[in-house]
N, C-alpha and C positions, 0 to 999 in steps of 0.2 A: 594450489589447486586451480586448474583452469575452469573458466566459466562454461557451462553448458546451457544452451537455450533450445527450446523445443517448440513445435507448432502448438497453437492454442488448443486447449483441451476443454470441452464443455463441462467436464466434471469439476473443474475449478469453481464454477458458480455454486455447485452443490456442496463442495467442500467449504466454501465461504459460509453458506447458509447454516450448515451443521455447526461450524465453529462459532458463529454468531449466536446461535441458539444455546450452545454450551456455556458461553460467556454470560449470557443473560440469566441462565438458570443457576449458575454457580456463585455469582457475585451477590453479596447481600444488598449492595446498592448497584443495580445494573447500569450499564452505560446508557447515556442519553440516546446514543445512536452508534451503530457499527456499520461501516461502509467497506465495500470491496474496492481496493485501490491497486495501483501498480499494473504491470503488464498483463497479469492473469485476469484482470478485469476488463481487458480491451480485446474483443473478438478480432481474430485475423492477424494478430502480431505475435512474433516470437517472444517467449518469456522463459526465465528460469522457472522451473516447476515448483515455485514457492508462493503460496497464497498470502498476499499482503492484506491486512485488515487495519482500518483506521477506527479506533474507538474514541468516542467523544464522551467525556464525563463532566459532571458538574464541579468536581473538586479532585485535583490530583492527590491530595493528602489521603483521601479515602482509598484510592487505588494503591497507594503506597502501603496501606495497612492490609492489603489483600495479597501480599506476596505468597503466603502459604497456600492460599486458594489457587493462585496462578501456577504455583509449582505442582499442585495436585492435578491441574489440567494438563500437565506436561510441559509447561513453559519454563524457560530460563528467565530469571528476572535480571534485566540488564541496566535498570535505572535510566537516566537521560541518554546515555550512550552517545554523548557528543552534541546533542541538540537540546538547548535549554527549553524547558517547558514540555518536554516529551517524557513519556515512560515507554520503554522499549522492552518487548518480550519476544523470545524466539522459541520455536518448538521444532523438535525433530521426531522422525518416525523410529520404529523399532530397529531399523537398519542403520540409524545414525544420520540419515540424510535429512536436511532441513525441509520442513513442510509448511511452516507458517511464520510470518512476521506480524507482530501486533504493535502498532504505533498508537499510543494513547495521548491525547491532548485534552486540556480543559476547554470547555465550550468558550468560543470567542477567540481562540488562538488563530492567528493568521495562517498557521500551517494547515489547518483544516481546509480553508478555502483553497490554498495553493494545491493541495493534493487532489481535491475534488475537481478543481478547474482543469488541472493537467489531464486527469482521467477523462472527463467529459469532453474536453477539447479534442483529444485524440479519437474518441468515439465518434465525434461529429465531423472530423476532418481526416478522411481516409488517406489522403496523400501525405499528410504529416505523420500519420500512424505508420504508413508504409516506409517513410524515410527513417523513422525511429527503429522499426523492425530490421531494416537493411543495415543500419549501424550496429545493432546488436548481433546480427548474423556475421558481419565482417569481424567484429571483435572476437566472437567465439571461434570463428574459423582461424583467426590469427593466434589462437591459444592464449588469449589474455587471462592474466590472473584476476582475481576478484578486485584487488586494488586498482589495477590498470583498467579494468572494465568500468568501474565506477568513475575513475578520473576521466576516461575518454568520453563517457556519456555526459559529463557535467556541462560542457558548453551547449550541447543540444538541449538539455533539460532547462538550463538557465534561460536560454533564448525562448524556448517554448513556454516556460512558466510565465514570462512577461506577456506574451500574446494570449495565453490561456486565461490568465486572471482578468485581463482587460475584456476579453470576449465573454467570460463568465459573468462579470459584473454588468455588462451591457445586456446580456441575455436576461439577467434578473430584473433589470429595469423594464423589460418588455413584458413582464408578467409571468415568467417561468418560475417554478418553485425553486430553482437554483441548483438542484441536484437530480441526477438520474438515479433510478433505483439501484441499489447495490452499493 
């Protein structure tokens, strides 16, 4: 299946809010935080129309015990899915198209900072965001499969991650709360 990217849709922020509220309401031990991450969280760039959420929990064992609840919310329970310390869930609509990805990490995981730094860095650096969007557009236009799309984006993401985490930490030292809303 070839990757499809679309223009930013402001409804994604509302979709994130609704999903975050549903997670908080359904789980007996709600997440410490839920953040909107990924390209749908960055205004002005192309994205696959799938809302990515980053859940932060006190204890991954507790989320592991919530598999039935997560299935009740429409999620597939995927386990770590290749990333140690993560619990991954994916949700599809009635038409079978993927609508949400939920990445859950225990508080203190370096993956949390990495995801938030990448998001905030692109939000604050429009030229870098435009570069990322152009890469995504080119890959989609070339008919990239999902695997090829992920592989081709990896060098950009790795290089930007290094810049973003450094920027994010320096920003924290200047008195920022360290995260943007969402």
